[in-house]
All heavy atoms as a GROMACS GRO file, in nm:
protein
  497
    1MET      N    1   2.852   8.658  -1.154
    1MET     CA    2   2.939   8.542  -1.184
    1MET      C    3   3.010   8.495  -1.061
    1MET      O    4   3.030   8.376  -1.038
    1MET     CB    5   3.013   8.561  -1.311
    1MET     CG    6   3.085   8.437  -1.358
    1MET     SD    7   3.144   8.465  -1.524
    1MET     CE    8   3.158   8.300  -1.584
    2LYS      N    9   3.061   8.590  -0.990
    2LYS     CA   10   3.148   8.552  -0.869
    2LYS      C   11   3.060   8.484  -0.763
    2LYS      O   12   3.107   8.395  -0.694
    2LYS     CB   13   3.213   8.664  -0.819
    2LYS     CG   14   3.338   8.703  -0.900
    2LYS     CD   15   3.404   8.829  -0.830
    2LYS     CE   16   3.531   8.869  -0.921
    2LYS     NZ   17   3.600   8.967  -0.852
    3ARG      N   18   2.937   8.518  -0.756
    3ARG     CA   19   2.853   8.460  -0.654
    3ARG      C   20   2.829   8.317  -0.683
    3ARG      O   21   2.828   8.231  -0.590
    3ARG     CB   22   2.711   8.531  -0.655
    3ARG     CG   23   2.711   8.656  -0.584
    3ARG     CD   24   2.573   8.702  -0.573
    3ARG     NE   25   2.552   8.785  -0.455
    3ARG     CZ   26   2.456   8.842  -0.412
    3ARG    NH1   27   2.339   8.832  -0.496
    3ARG    NH2   28   2.446   8.903  -0.302
    4THR      N   29   2.815   8.281  -0.812
    4THR     CA   30   2.790   8.140  -0.840
    4THR      C   31   2.910   8.056  -0.805
    4THR      O   32   2.907   7.945  -0.748
    4THR     CB   33   2.762   8.127  -1.006
    4THR    OG1   34   2.668   8.212  -1.032
    4THR    CG2   35   2.743   7.982  -1.034
    5GLU      N   36   3.036   8.104  -0.835
    5GLU     CA   37   3.155   8.032  -0.802
    5GLU      C   38   3.169   8.017  -0.647
    5GLU      O   39   3.208   7.912  -0.594
    5GLU     CB   40   3.277   8.099  -0.876
    5GLU     CG   41   3.284   8.096  -1.011
    5GLU     CD   42   3.389   8.174  -1.065
    5GLU    OE1   43   3.478   8.215  -0.986
    5GLU    OE2   44   3.408   8.192  -1.179
    6LYS      N   45   3.141   8.122  -0.584
    6LYS     CA   46   3.151   8.119  -0.434
    6LYS      C   47   3.058   8.026  -0.364
    6LYS      O   48   3.082   7.941  -0.280
    6LYS     CB   49   3.138   8.259  -0.384
    6LYS     CG   50   3.167   8.267  -0.231
    6LYS     CD   51   3.162   8.407  -0.172
    6LYS     CE   52   3.212   8.405  -0.036
    6LYS     NZ   53   3.215   8.540   0.020
    7SER      N   54   2.930   8.023  -0.422
    7SER     CA   55   2.826   7.939  -0.368
    7SER      C   56   2.860   7.789  -0.396
    7SER      O   57   2.832   7.705  -0.317
    7SER     CB   58   2.679   7.967  -0.411
    7SER     OG   59   2.681   7.955  -0.558
    8GLU      N   60   2.917   7.765  -0.520
    8GLU     CA   61   2.963   7.628  -0.548
    8GLU      C   62   3.083   7.577  -0.456
    8GLU      O   63   3.071   7.465  -0.413
    8GLU     CB   64   3.002   7.621  -0.697
    8GLU     CG   65   2.885   7.633  -0.800
    8GLU     CD   66   2.940   7.626  -0.936
    8GLU    OE1   67   3.049   7.589  -0.961
    8GLU    OE2   68   2.858   7.657  -1.034
    9THR      N   69   3.164   7.672  -0.430
    9THR     CA   70   3.274   7.639  -0.343
    9THR      C   71   3.222   7.608  -0.204
    9THR      O   72   3.265   7.510  -0.141
    9THR     CB   73   3.376   7.750  -0.336
    9THR    OG1   74   3.423   7.777  -0.474
    9THR    CG2   75   3.496   7.715  -0.245
   10LEU      N   76   3.133   7.685  -0.151
   10LEU     CA   77   3.078   7.665  -0.026
   10LEU      C   78   2.997   7.538  -0.021
   10LEU      O   79   3.003   7.467   0.070
   10LEU     CB   80   2.986   7.781   0.018
   10LEU     CG   81   3.064   7.917   0.055
   10LEU    CD1   82   2.964   8.027   0.078
   10LEU    CD2   83   3.157   7.894   0.169
   11ALA      N   84   2.920   7.509  -0.127
   11ALA     CA   85   2.841   7.386  -0.133
   11ALA      C   86   2.942   7.260  -0.125
   11ALA      O   87   2.906   7.168  -0.057
   11ALA     CB   88   2.756   7.380  -0.253
   12ARG      N   89   3.047   7.273  -0.197
   12ARG     CA   90   3.145   7.152  -0.193
   12ARG      C   91   3.203   7.140  -0.050
   12ARG      O   92   3.221   7.030  -0.008
   12ARG     CB   93   3.258   7.178  -0.294
   12ARG     CG   94   3.213   7.134  -0.438
   12ARG     CD   95   3.327   7.138  -0.532
   12ARG     NE   96   3.297   7.258  -0.612
   12ARG     CZ   97   3.392   7.337  -0.657
   12ARG    NH1   98   3.519   7.302  -0.646
   12ARG    NH2   99   3.358   7.438  -0.733
   13ARG      N  100   3.231   7.258   0.010
   13ARG     CA  101   3.297   7.246   0.136
   13ARG      C  102   3.206   7.198   0.240
   13ARG      O  103   3.237   7.101   0.324
   13ARG     CB  104   3.346   7.392   0.188
   13ARG     CG  105   3.460   7.437   0.108
   13ARG     CD  106   3.502   7.567   0.165
   13ARG     NE  107   3.620   7.617   0.087
   13ARG     CZ  108   3.665   7.737   0.095
   13ARG    NH1  109   3.606   7.831   0.169
   13ARG    NH2  110   3.774   7.777   0.024
   14GLU      N  111   3.074   7.230   0.236
   14GLU     CA  112   2.979   7.184   0.319
   14GLU      C  113   2.948   7.037   0.305
   14GLU      O  114   2.938   6.958   0.399
   14GLU     CB  115   2.838   7.250   0.308
   14GLU     CG  116   2.839   7.398   0.347
   14GLU     CD  117   2.881   7.409   0.496
   14GLU    OE1  118   2.828   7.334   0.573
   14GLU    OE2  119   2.959   7.500   0.538
   15PHE      N  120   2.956   6.984   0.175
   15PHE     CA  121   2.941   6.842   0.151
   15PHE      C  122   3.056   6.770   0.206
   15PHE      O  123   3.031   6.664   0.278
   15PHE     CB  124   2.948   6.819  -0.001
   15PHE     CG  125   2.952   6.676  -0.034
   15PHE    CD1  126   2.845   6.592  -0.021
   15PHE    CD2  127   3.069   6.622  -0.085
   15PHE    CE1  128   2.856   6.458  -0.045
   15PHE    CE2  129   3.080   6.494  -0.115
   15PHE     CZ  130   2.959   6.407  -0.101
   16LEU      N  131   3.176   6.822   0.199
   16LEU     CA  132   3.304   6.750   0.253
   16LEU      C  133   3.298   6.753   0.400
   16LEU      O  134   3.335   6.650   0.465
   16LEU     CB  135   3.425   6.810   0.199
   16LEU     CG  136   3.447   6.796   0.041
   16LEU    CD1  137   3.567   6.871   0.001
   16LEU    CD2  138   3.475   6.653   0.012
   17LYS      N  139   3.254   6.849   0.461
   17LYS     CA  140   3.233   6.856   0.604
   17LYS      C  141   3.144   6.748   0.649
   17LYS      O  142   3.169   6.675   0.744
   17LYS     CB  143   3.182   6.996   0.646
   17LYS     CG  144   3.297   7.104   0.647
   17LYS     CD  145   3.242   7.241   0.701
   17LYS     CE  146   3.329   7.355   0.684
   17LYS     NZ  147   3.263   7.474   0.723
   18GLY      N  148   3.029   6.745   0.586
   18GLY     CA  149   2.916   6.646   0.614
   18GLY      C  150   2.985   6.504   0.606
   18GLY      O  151   2.946   6.418   0.687
   19ALA      N  152   3.050   6.486   0.497
   19ALA     CA  153   3.104   6.351   0.472
   19ALA      C  154   3.203   6.316   0.579
   19ALA      O  155   3.206   6.208   0.629
   19ALA     CB  156   3.168   6.350   0.336
   20GLY      N  157   3.285   6.399   0.622
   20GLY     CA  158   3.374   6.376   0.729
   20GLY      C  159   3.305   6.349   0.857
   20GLY      O  160   3.347   6.255   0.931
   21VAL      N  161   3.214   6.425   0.888
   21VAL     CA  162   3.129   6.394   1.021
   21VAL      C  163   3.064   6.262   1.015
   21VAL      O  164   3.060   6.182   1.105
   21VAL     CB  165   3.030   6.510   1.041
   21VAL    CG1  166   2.935   6.481   1.159
   21VAL    CG2  167   3.102   6.645   1.078
   22ALA      N  168   3.000   6.223   0.888
   22ALA     CA  169   2.939   6.101   0.876
   22ALA      C  170   3.037   5.984   0.889
   22ALA      O  171   3.009   5.886   0.959
   22ALA     CB  172   2.867   6.097   0.740
   23GLY      N  173   3.152   6.001   0.829
   23GLY     CA  174   3.258   5.890   0.840
   23GLY      C  175   3.304   5.878   0.994
   23GLY      O  176   3.320   5.765   1.032
   24ALA      N  177   3.319   5.985   1.057
   24ALA     CA  178   3.366   5.976   1.195
   24ALA      C  179   3.252   5.912   1.281
   24ALA      O  180   3.286   5.839   1.373
   24ALA     CB  181   3.398   6.118   1.244
   25ALA      N  182   3.137   5.948   1.254
   25ALA     CA  183   3.024   5.877   1.324
   25ALA      C  184   3.018   5.736   1.306
   25ALA      O  185   2.986   5.659   1.397
   25ALA     CB  186   2.880   5.949   1.281
   26GLY      N  187   3.040   5.691   1.184
   26GLY     CA  188   3.040   5.554   1.157
   26GLY      C  189   3.151   5.478   1.217
   26GLY      O  190   3.128   5.362   1.270
   27ILE      N  191   3.269   5.533   1.228
   27ILE     CA  192   3.376   5.468   1.293
   27ILE      C  193   3.354   5.455   1.438
   27ILE      O  194   3.374   5.368   1.512
   27ILE     CB  195   3.503   5.541   1.261
   27ILE    CG1  196   3.538   5.519   1.113
   27ILE    CG2  197   3.627   5.498   1.344
   27ILE    CD1  198   3.662   5.612   1.067
   28ALA      N  199   3.290   5.568   1.510
   28ALA     CA  200   3.267   5.570   1.646
   28ALA      C  201   3.161   5.469   1.681
   28ALA      O  202   3.166   5.404   1.774
   28ALA     CB  203   3.226   5.710   1.678
   29THR      N  204   3.063   5.456   1.592
   29THR     CA  205   2.953   5.348   1.611
   29THR      C  206   3.012   5.215   1.610
   29THR      O  207   2.987   5.134   1.701
   29THR     CB  208   2.847   5.362   1.508
   29THR    OG1  209   2.794   5.511   1.516
   29THR    CG2  210   2.742   5.266   1.536
   30ALA      N  211   3.100   5.188   1.523
   30ALA     CA  212   3.156   5.051   1.514
   30ALA      C  213   3.247   5.031   1.629
   30ALA      O  214   3.259   4.916   1.689
   30ALA     CB  215   3.240   5.045   1.373
   31ALA      N  216   3.326   5.128   1.674
   31ALA     CA  217   3.420   5.099   1.782
   31ALA      C  218   3.353   5.098   1.914
   31ALA      O  219   3.392   5.023   2.002
   31ALA     CB  220   3.517   5.235   1.794
   32LEU      N  221   3.236   5.160   1.928
   32LEU     CA  222   3.169   5.151   2.067
   32LEU      C  223   3.055   5.061   2.067
   32LEU      O  224   2.989   5.038   2.162
   32LEU     CB  225   3.099   5.292   2.079
   32LEU     CG  226   3.194   5.411   2.101
   32LEU    CD1  227   3.131   5.542   2.115
   32LEU    CD2  228   3.295   5.387   2.225
   33SER      N  229   3.045   4.972   1.954
   33SER     CA  230   2.940   4.870   1.961
   33SER      C  231   2.958   4.760   2.056
   33SER      O  232   2.868   4.687   2.096
   33SER     CB  233   2.912   4.825   1.812
   33SER     OG  234   3.009   4.743   1.776
   34GLY      N  235   3.086   4.728   2.084
   34GLY     CA  236   3.119   4.631   2.171
   34GLY      C  237   3.125   4.481   2.107
   34GLY      O  238   3.172   4.387   2.175
   35ASN      N  239   3.088   4.478   1.986
   35ASN     CA  240   3.089   4.349   1.914
   35ASN      C  241   3.230   4.330   1.847
   35ASN      O  242   3.296   4.418   1.792
   35ASN     CB  243   2.991   4.336   1.795
   35ASN     CG  244   2.850   4.332   1.862
   35ASN    OD1  245   2.833   4.295   1.967
   35ASN    ND2  246   2.763   4.379   1.775
   36GLU      N  247   3.292   4.213   1.865
   36GLU     CA  248   3.422   4.185   1.810
   36GLU      C  249   3.401   4.125   1.666
   36GLU      O  250   3.316   4.047   1.643
   36GLU     CB  251   3.486   4.071   1.895
   36GLU     CG  252   3.640   4.052   1.853
   36GLU     CD  253   3.699   3.953   1.943
   36GLU    OE1  254   3.675   3.954   2.061
   36GLU    OE2  255   3.780   3.876   1.894
   37ALA      N  256   3.480   4.185   1.574
   37ALA     CA  257   3.471   4.142   1.430
   37ALA      C  258   3.548   4.013   1.418
   37ALA      O  259   3.659   3.997   1.473
   37ALA     CB  260   3.526   4.255   1.342
   38LYS      N  261   3.493   3.926   1.350
   38LYS     CA  262   3.562   3.793   1.321
   38LYS      C  263   3.570   3.770   1.181
   38LYS      O  264   3.465   3.799   1.091
   38LYS     CB  265   3.480   3.680   1.387
   38LYS     CG  266   3.475   3.688   1.535
   38LYS     CD  267   3.404   3.579   1.605
   38LYS     CE  268   3.385   3.597   1.749
   38LYS     NZ  269   3.311   3.486   1.818
   39ALA      N  270   3.682   3.709   1.139
   39ALA     CA  271   3.690   3.682   0.987
   39ALA      C  272   3.619   3.562   0.956
   39ALA      O  273   3.602   3.468   1.024
   39ALA     CB  274   3.844   3.659   0.962
   40ALA      N  275   3.561   3.559   0.831
   40ALA     CA  276   3.484   3.459   0.780
   40ALA      C  277   3.580   3.338   0.742
   40ALA      O  278   3.680   3.368   0.677
   40ALA     CB  279   3.397   3.492   0.657
   41LEU      N  280   3.543   3.216   0.757
   41LEU     CA  281   3.616   3.099   0.733
   41LEU      C  282   3.547   3.022   0.617
   41LEU      O  283   3.428   3.016   0.626
   41LEU     CB  284   3.636   3.009   0.847
   41LEU     CG  285   3.720   3.062   0.966
   41LEU    CD1  286   3.716   2.958   1.084
   41LEU    CD2  287   3.864   3.091   0.920
   42PRO      N  288   3.622   2.975   0.526
   42PRO     CA  289   3.554   2.881   0.417
   42PRO      C  290   3.486   2.763   0.491
   42PRO      O  291   3.524   2.720   0.590
   42PRO     CB  292   3.666   2.839   0.334
   42PRO     CG  293   3.788   2.908   0.383
   42PRO     CD  294   3.759   2.974   0.507
   43GLU      N  295   3.383   2.723   0.418
   43GLU     CA  296   3.311   2.609   0.478
   43GLU      C  297   3.386   2.472   0.491
   43GLU      O  298   3.368   2.406   0.583
   43GLU     CB  299   3.183   2.582   0.388
   43GLU     CG  300   3.084   2.693   0.400
   43GLU     CD  301   2.955   2.664   0.320
   43GLU    OE1  302   2.929   2.547   0.292
   43GLU    OE2  303   2.883   2.753   0.296
   44ASP      N  304   3.480   2.456   0.395
   44ASP     CA  305   3.556   2.333   0.402
   44ASP      C  306   3.679   2.343   0.487
   44ASP      O  307   3.754   2.256   0.500
   44ASP     CB  308   3.590   2.284   0.259
   44ASP     CG  309   3.670   2.394   0.178
   44ASP    OD1  310   3.692   2.502   0.241
   44ASP    OD2  311   3.695   2.365   0.066
   45ARG      N  312   3.704   2.467   0.548
   45ARG     CA  313   3.804   2.498   0.646
   45ARG      C  314   3.952   2.469   0.575
   45ARG      O  315   4.041   2.445   0.655
   45ARG     CB  316   3.800   2.408   0.769
   45ARG     CG  317   3.659   2.439   0.844
   45ARG     CD  318   3.682   2.532   0.940
   45ARG     NE  319   3.556   2.557   1.020
   45ARG     CZ  320   3.542   2.636   1.104
   45ARG    NH1  321   3.632   2.718   1.134
   45ARG    NH2  322   3.421   2.650   1.166
   46GLN      N  323   3.957   2.476   0.449
   46GLN     CA  324   4.087   2.459   0.389
   46GLN      C  325   4.153   2.593   0.382
   46GLN      O  326   4.092   2.702   0.354
   46GLN     CB  327   4.082   2.407   0.247
   46GLN     CG  328   4.040   2.258   0.243
   46GLN     CD  329   4.036   2.204   0.103
   46GLN    OE1  330   4.045   2.288   0.007
   46GLN    NE2  331   4.012   2.079   0.088
   47THR      N  332   4.287   2.609   0.397
   47THR     CA  333   4.355   2.722   0.391
   47THR      C  334   4.374   2.761   0.238
   47THR      O  335   4.398   2.663   0.156
   47THR     CB  336   4.491   2.719   0.464
   47THR    OG1  337   4.567   2.614   0.401
   47THR    CG2  338   4.471   2.694   0.613
   48GLY      N  339   4.365   2.880   0.208
   48GLY     CA  340   4.391   2.921   0.065
   48GLY      C  341   4.537   2.926   0.047
   48GLY      O  342   4.611   3.011   0.091
   49GLY      N  343   4.589   2.822  -0.029
   49GLY     CA  344   4.731   2.818  -0.048
   49GLY      C  345   4.757   2.762  -0.196
   49GLY      O  346   4.660   2.733  -0.263
   50TYR      N  347   4.880   2.740  -0.229
   50TYR     CA  348   4.918   2.692  -0.348
   50TYR      C  349   4.900   2.536  -0.358
   50TYR      O  350   4.942   2.460  -0.262
   50TYR     CB  351   5.074   2.717  -0.371
   50TYR     CG  352   5.114   2.670  -0.499
   50TYR    CD1  353   5.097   2.731  -0.618
   50TYR    CD2  354   5.189   2.551  -0.507
   50TYR    CE1  355   5.136   2.694  -0.750
   50TYR    CE2  356   5.233   2.494  -0.626
   50TYR     CZ  357   5.218   2.573  -0.747
   50TYR     OH  358   5.256   2.514  -0.865
   51ARG      N  359   4.833   2.500  -0.459
   51ARG     CA  360   4.804   2.342  -0.483
   51ARG      C  361   4.836   2.323  -0.614
   51ARG      O  362   4.796   2.393  -0.716
   51ARG     CB  363   4.661   2.309  -0.446
   51ARG     CG  364   4.629   2.320  -0.297
   51ARG     CD  365   4.494   2.295  -0.275
   51ARG     NE  366   4.430   2.420  -0.297
   51ARG     CZ  367   4.304   2.436  -0.285
   51ARG    NH1  368   4.217   2.347  -0.272
   51ARG    NH2  369   4.247   2.560  -0.298
   52GLU      N  370   4.901   2.214  -0.647
   52GLU     CA  371   4.934   2.166  -0.778
   52GLU      C  372   4.826   2.088  -0.834
   52GLU      O  373   4.822   1.955  -0.826
   52GLU     CB  374   5.075   2.096  -0.792
   52GLU     CG  375   5.187   2.183  -0.777
   52GLU     CD  376   5.320   2.115  -0.802
   52GLU    OE1  377   5.326   1.998  -0.828
   52GLU    OE2  378   5.428   2.182  -0.793
   53THR      N  379   4.728   2.155  -0.892
   53THR     CA  380   4.602   2.080  -0.946
   53THR      C  381   4.639   2.044  -1.091
   53THR      O  382   4.743   2.076  -1.148
   53THR     CB  383   4.487   2.168  -0.939
   53THR    OG1  384   4.516   2.295  -1.013
   53THR    CG2  385   4.446   2.197  -0.795
   54GLU      N  386   4.544   1.974  -1.147
   54GLU     CA  387   4.563   1.918  -1.283
   54GLU      C  388   4.581   2.039  -1.390
   54GLU      O  389   4.673   2.023  -1.475
   54GLU     CB  390   4.442   1.848  -1.333
   54GLU     CG  391   4.451   1.775  -1.466
   54GLU     CD  392   4.333   1.696  -1.509
   54GLU    OE1  393   4.260   1.654  -1.414
   54GLU    OE2  394   4.312   1.665  -1.616
   55HIS      N  395   4.511   2.145  -1.381
   55HIS     CA  396   4.519   2.258  -1.474
   55HIS      C  397   4.654   2.322  -1.449
   55HIS      O  398   4.707   2.383  -1.547
   55HIS     CB  399   4.406   2.346  -1.471
   55HIS     CG  400   4.396   2.438  -1.351
   55HIS    ND1  401   4.345   2.395  -1.228
   55HIS    CD2  402   4.424   2.572  -1.337
   55HIS    CE1  403   4.344   2.492  -1.133
   55HIS    NE2  404   4.400   2.594  -1.198
   56VAL      N  405   4.706   2.324  -1.328
   56VAL     CA  406   4.832   2.395  -1.297
   56VAL      C  407   4.955   2.311  -1.359
   56VAL      O  408   5.043   2.359  -1.420
   56VAL     CB  409   4.854   2.408  -1.144
   56VAL    CG1  410   4.995   2.471  -1.120
   56VAL    CG2  411   4.752   2.513  -1.089
   57MET      N  412   4.938   2.185  -1.343
   57MET     CA  413   5.040   2.089  -1.398
   57MET      C  414   5.044   2.095  -1.552
   57MET      O  415   5.146   2.100  -1.612
   57MET     CB  416   5.020   1.953  -1.351
   57MET     CG  417   5.035   1.933  -1.201
   57MET     SD  418   5.198   1.982  -1.138
   57MET     CE  419   5.303   1.866  -1.208
   58LYS      N  420   4.918   2.111  -1.614
   58LYS     CA  421   4.908   2.128  -1.761
   58LYS      C  422   4.975   2.259  -1.807
   58LYS      O  423   5.049   2.262  -1.905
   58LYS     CB  424   4.766   2.121  -1.799
   58LYS     CG  425   4.743   2.124  -1.940
   58LYS     CD  426   4.793   1.997  -2.010
   58LYS     CE  427   4.757   1.984  -2.153
   58LYS     NZ  428   4.799   1.861  -2.214
   59TYR      N  429   4.961   2.371  -1.725
   59TYR     CA  430   5.025   2.493  -1.766
   59TYR      C  431   5.174   2.473  -1.755
   59TYR      O  432   5.248   2.525  -1.846
   59TYR     CB  433   4.969   2.598  -1.670
   59TYR     CG  434   5.049   2.735  -1.688
   59TYR    CD1  435   5.014   2.813  -1.785
   59TYR    CD2  436   5.153   2.762  -1.589
   59TYR    CE1  437   5.091   2.936  -1.803
   59TYR    CE2  438   5.224   2.883  -1.614
   59TYR     CZ  439   5.190   2.961  -1.714
   59TYR     OH  440   5.266   3.084  -1.730
   60TYR      N  441   5.231   2.416  -1.652
   60TYR     CA  442   5.369   2.395  -1.642
   60TYR      C  443   5.424   2.312  -1.751
   60TYR      O  444   5.527   2.350  -1.822
   60TYR     CB  445   5.410   2.315  -1.513
   60TYR     CG  446   5.385   2.403  -1.380
   60TYR    CD1  447   5.380   2.336  -1.263
   60TYR    CD2  448   5.384   2.538  -1.387
   60TYR    CE1  449   5.369   2.411  -1.147
   60TYR    CE2  450   5.374   2.616  -1.273
   60TYR     CZ  451   5.368   2.545  -1.152
   60TYR     OH  452   5.351   2.613  -1.031
   61GLU      N  453   5.344   2.208  -1.802
   61GLU     CA  454   5.384   2.126  -1.907
   61GLU      C  455   5.390   2.209  -2.035
   61GLU      O  456   5.487   2.201  -2.114
   61GLU     CB  457   5.298   2.011  -1.928
   61GLU     CG  458   5.325   1.907  -2.033
   61GLU     CD  459   5.223   1.803  -2.034
   61GLU    OE1  460   5.172   1.754  -1.947
   61GLU    OE2  461   5.200   1.761  -2.153
   62LEU      N  462   5.295   2.289  -2.063
   62LEU     CA  463   5.291   2.370  -2.193
   62LEU      C  464   5.378   2.480  -2.189
   62LEU      O  465   5.416   2.537  -2.293
   62LEU     CB  466   5.146   2.419  -2.202
   62LEU     CG  467   5.038   2.314  -2.237
   62LEU    CD1  468   4.901   2.373  -2.235
   62LEU    CD2  469   5.075   2.243  -2.369
   63SER      N  470   5.429   2.537  -2.074
   63SER     CA  471   5.500   2.655  -2.080
   63SER      C  472   5.662   2.627  -2.087
   63SER      O  473   5.745   2.714  -2.085
   63SER     CB  474   5.476   2.738  -1.958
   63SER     OG  475   5.514   2.665  -1.831
   64ARG      N  476   5.687   2.495  -2.086
   64ARG     CA  477   5.832   2.462  -2.090
   64ARG      C  478   5.884   2.498  -2.225
   64ARG      O  479   5.824   2.488  -2.331
   64ARG     CB  480   5.854   2.314  -2.068
   64ARG     CG  481   5.824   2.282  -1.932
   64ARG     CD  482   5.859   2.140  -1.888
   64ARG     NE  483   5.831   2.117  -1.751
   64ARG     CZ  484   5.777   2.010  -1.699
   64ARG    NH1  485   5.750   1.913  -1.770
   64ARG    NH2  486   5.758   2.005  -1.575
   65PHE      N  487   6.013   2.540  -2.237
   65PHE     CA  488   6.075   2.576  -2.361
   65PHE      C  489   6.153   2.467  -2.424
   65PHE      O  490   6.201   2.379  -2.376
   65PHE     CB  491   6.176   2.698  -2.326
   65PHE     CG  492   6.107   2.814  -2.281
   65PHE    CD1  493   6.097   2.850  -2.152
   65PHE    CD2  494   6.051   2.904  -2.377
   65PHE    CE1  495   6.030   2.957  -2.112
   65PHE    CE2  496   5.988   3.022  -2.345
   65PHE     CZ  497   5.969   3.051  -2.216
   0.00000   0.00000   0.00000
């Protein structure tokens, strides 16, 4: 029974080691690729901000005490 527990522990450790190596390799690949990451812009180029649209004004009207 102890062998099963030990082999499961080792299997988990090996998996975690592999996951760490894979993550580090992915980060290194992204860092060394030389391409600069750019943020996507909306097609209409409007900034995402607060706008008092019709449904917002209706909410304000209905929420008054």
